[in-house]
C-alpha positions in Angstrom: 3.7 -1.5 -10.9 1.4 -2.7 -13.8 2.1 -6.0 -15.3 3.8 -5.9 -18.7 2.4 -8.2 -21.3 4.5 -9.0 -24.3 3.7 -11.2 -27.3 6.5 -12.8 -29.3 5.6 -13.2 -32.9 6.8 -16.4 -34.7 8.8 -15.4 -37.7 9.9 -17.3 -40.8 13.5 -16.8 -41.7 16.0 -18.3 -44.2 19.0 -20.4 -43.3 21.2 -17.4 -43.9 19.4 -15.2 -41.3 18.8 -18.0 -38.8 21.6 -16.9 -36.4 20.5 -13.3 -36.3 16.9 -14.2 -35.8 17.8 -16.6 -33.0 19.8 -13.8 -31.2 16.9 -11.4 -31.6 14.4 -13.9 -30.3 16.6 -14.6 -27.3 16.8 -10.9 -26.4 13.0 -10.6 -26.7 12.4 -13.6 -24.5 14.9 -12.3 -21.9 13.2 -8.9 -21.8 9.8 -10.5 -21.5 11.0 -12.6 -18.5 12.4 -9.5 -16.8 9.3 -7.4 -17.6 6.6 -9.6 -16.2 5.3 -8.9 -12.7 3.2 -11.6 -11.1 0.9 -11.1 -8.0 2.9 -11.3 -4.7 3.0 -14.7 -3.1 1.2 -15.1 0.2 3.5 -15.2 3.1 3.3 -15.3 6.9 4.4 -11.6 7.1 1.7 -8.9 7.1 3.8 -5.9 8.1 4.5 -4.7 4.6 3.1 -1.3 3.7 4.2 -1.3 0.1 6.5 -3.3 -2.2 8.2 -0.5 -4.1 8.8 3.3 -4.0 5.5 5.1 -4.3 4.5 6.8 -7.6 3.9 10.6 -7.8 0.7 11.4 -5.8 -2.3 12.6 -7.7 -5.0 15.0 -6.6 -8.0 13.5 -4.8 -10.6 12.3 -7.3 -14.0 13.8 -7.2 -17.1 12.0 -5.9 -15.4 10.7 -2.7 -17.6 10.7 0.4 -16.5 13.3 2.9 -16.3 14.2 5.8 -15.3 10.9 7.5 -16.8 9.9 10.9 -14.7 10.4 14.0 -15.9 7.3 15.8 -15.6 6.4 19.4 -11.9 6.3 20.6 -12.5 5.3 24.2 -9.7 3.0 25.4 -7.6 3.3 22.2 -3.9 3.9 22.9 -2.7 7.2 21.5 -6.4 8.2 21.0 -5.6 11.9 21.1 -3.0 11.6 18.3 -5.3 9.5 16.1 -8.1 12.0 16.6 -5.9 15.0 15.8 -4.3 13.3 12.7 -7.7 12.0 11.5 -9.1 15.5 11.7 -6.1 17.0 9.9 -6.3 14.6 7.0 -10.1 13.9 7.1 -9.5 10.2 7.7 -11.4 8.2 10.3 -9.3 8.0 13.5 -10.5 4.5 14.2 -9.3 3.4 10.8 -5.8 4.7 11.6 -6.0 3.1 15.0 -7.2 -0.2 13.5 -4.2 -0.2 11.1 -1.8 0.4 14.1 -3.6 -2.3 16.1 -3.1 -5.0 13.5 0.2 -3.8 12.2 2.1 -3.3 15.5 -0.3 -4.0 18.4 0.1 -0.3 19.2 3.8 -0.9 19.9 5.7 2.2 18.7 9.1 0.3 18.8 7.8 -2.6 16.7 10.1 -3.9 13.9 8.9 -6.6 11.5 10.8 -9.8 11.1 10.8 -9.7 7.3 13.5 -8.2 5.1 11.7 -4.9 5.0 12.3 -4.3 8.8 9.1 -2.2 8.9 9.0 0.2 11.8 6.6 1.8 14.3 2.9 1.9 14.9 2.0 1.9 11.2 4.8 -0.5 10.2 6.3 1.7 7.5 9.0 0.3 5.2 11.9 2.7 4.5 10.8 3.8 1.1 7.2 4.5 2.1 8.3 6.3 5.2 10.5 8.6 3.1 7.5 9.2 0.8 5.1 10.0 3.6 7.3 12.4 5.4 9.1 14.0 2.4 7.8 17.4 3.4 9.0 17.1 7.0 12.6 16.1 6.6 12.3 13.4 9.3 14.8 10.6 9.5 14.3 6.8 9.4 14.8 6.8 13.2 11.8 9.1 13.6 9.6 6.3 12.5 9.7 5.1 16.1 8.2 8.4 17.3 4.4 7.8 17.9 3.6 11.5 17.1 5.5 11.4 13.8 4.4 7.9 12.9 0.7 8.6 13.4 1.0 11.8 11.4 2.7 9.9 8.6 -0.1 7.3 8.8 -2.7 10.0 8.2 -0.7 11.5 5.3 -0.2 8.1 3.6 -3.9 7.1 4.2 -5.0 10.4 2.6 -2.7 9.7 -0.3 -4.0 6.2 -0.7 -7.6 7.5 -0.8 -6.7 9.9 -3.6 -4.7 7.3 -5.5 -7.2 4.4 -5.2 -10.6 5.9 -4.9 -12.9 6.4 -7.9 -16.1 8.4 -8.4 -19.2 6.4 -7.5 -17.5 4.2 -4.9 -19.2 3.8 -1.6 -17.2 4.9 1.5 -16.7 1.3 2.5 -15.3 0.4 -0.9 -12.9 3.3 -0.7 -11.8 2.3 2.8 -11.3 -1.3 1.7 -9.1 -0.3 -1.2 -7.1 2.0 1.1 -6.4 -0.7 3.7 -5.7 -3.3 1.1 -3.2 -0.9 -0.5 -1.6 -0.3 2.8 -0.9 -4.0 3.4 -0.5 -5.3 -0.1 0.7 -2.3 -2.0 -1.3 0.3 -4.0 0.1 -1.0 -7.3 -1.3 -4.4 -6.7 -4.7 -3.0 -5.9 -4.8 -1.1 -9.1 -3.5 -4.0 -11.1 -5.4 -7.0 -9.6 -8.2 -5.5 -7.4 -8.9 -6.2 -3.8 -10.5 -9.6 -4.5 -7.2 -11.1 -5.7 -5.3 -10.1 -2.6 -3.7 -12.9 -0.6 -5.9 -14.5 2.0 -3.8 -13.1 4.8 -4.3 -9.6 3.5 -8.0 -10.1 3.1 -8.2 -11.2 6.8 -6.1 -8.2 7.8 -8.4 -5.8 5.9 -11.5 -7.4 7.4 -10.1 -7.0 10.9 -9.1 -3.4 10.4 -12.5 -2.5 8.9 -14.4 -4.2 11.7 -12.4 -2.3 14.3 -13.1 0.9 12.5 -16.8 0.3 12.4 -17.2 -0.7 8.8 
């Protein structure tokens, strides 16, 4: 997911090697064009969990604040499931509920209108759903099941914490990176940081964090 930077050196060559050098330069230019990844353009669609298959998960880094607060869940749809999953993965239940609120408006049958066709409460794309539930053997159709979707939300949020958190960060900084990674993709967070996220993603993150009490 990291951007690939390539530098093409200008070379001097004789008339006899001009053709070969030109071919080589063309190949290098073509590879450079294919290799460069730019920040994602801002769009009207916010229901994108990630933009590519997830990398191999890494262990939770040290120095991350824990445990996380449970928060008040009165009046929140599926409150019991969010509380149960939050406790299982040590993730704030209101954070998971906030993601569901601003991803799907708590609609377990929601499908995004973009090419990803994200599904369910957490608006998972196909690749991320498979990554989150790889230990369960659940199908793509199971993404519409609130019990399974909320469990996958907890699992993926826990993975994002381990992948994006760094020792010395405050709890709010960690949560901000998690939610930004959820909407914009964790690779973009690592490459560009949260401050370079599209304006729509930043508004989304602010709304989720406010709902969760941050």
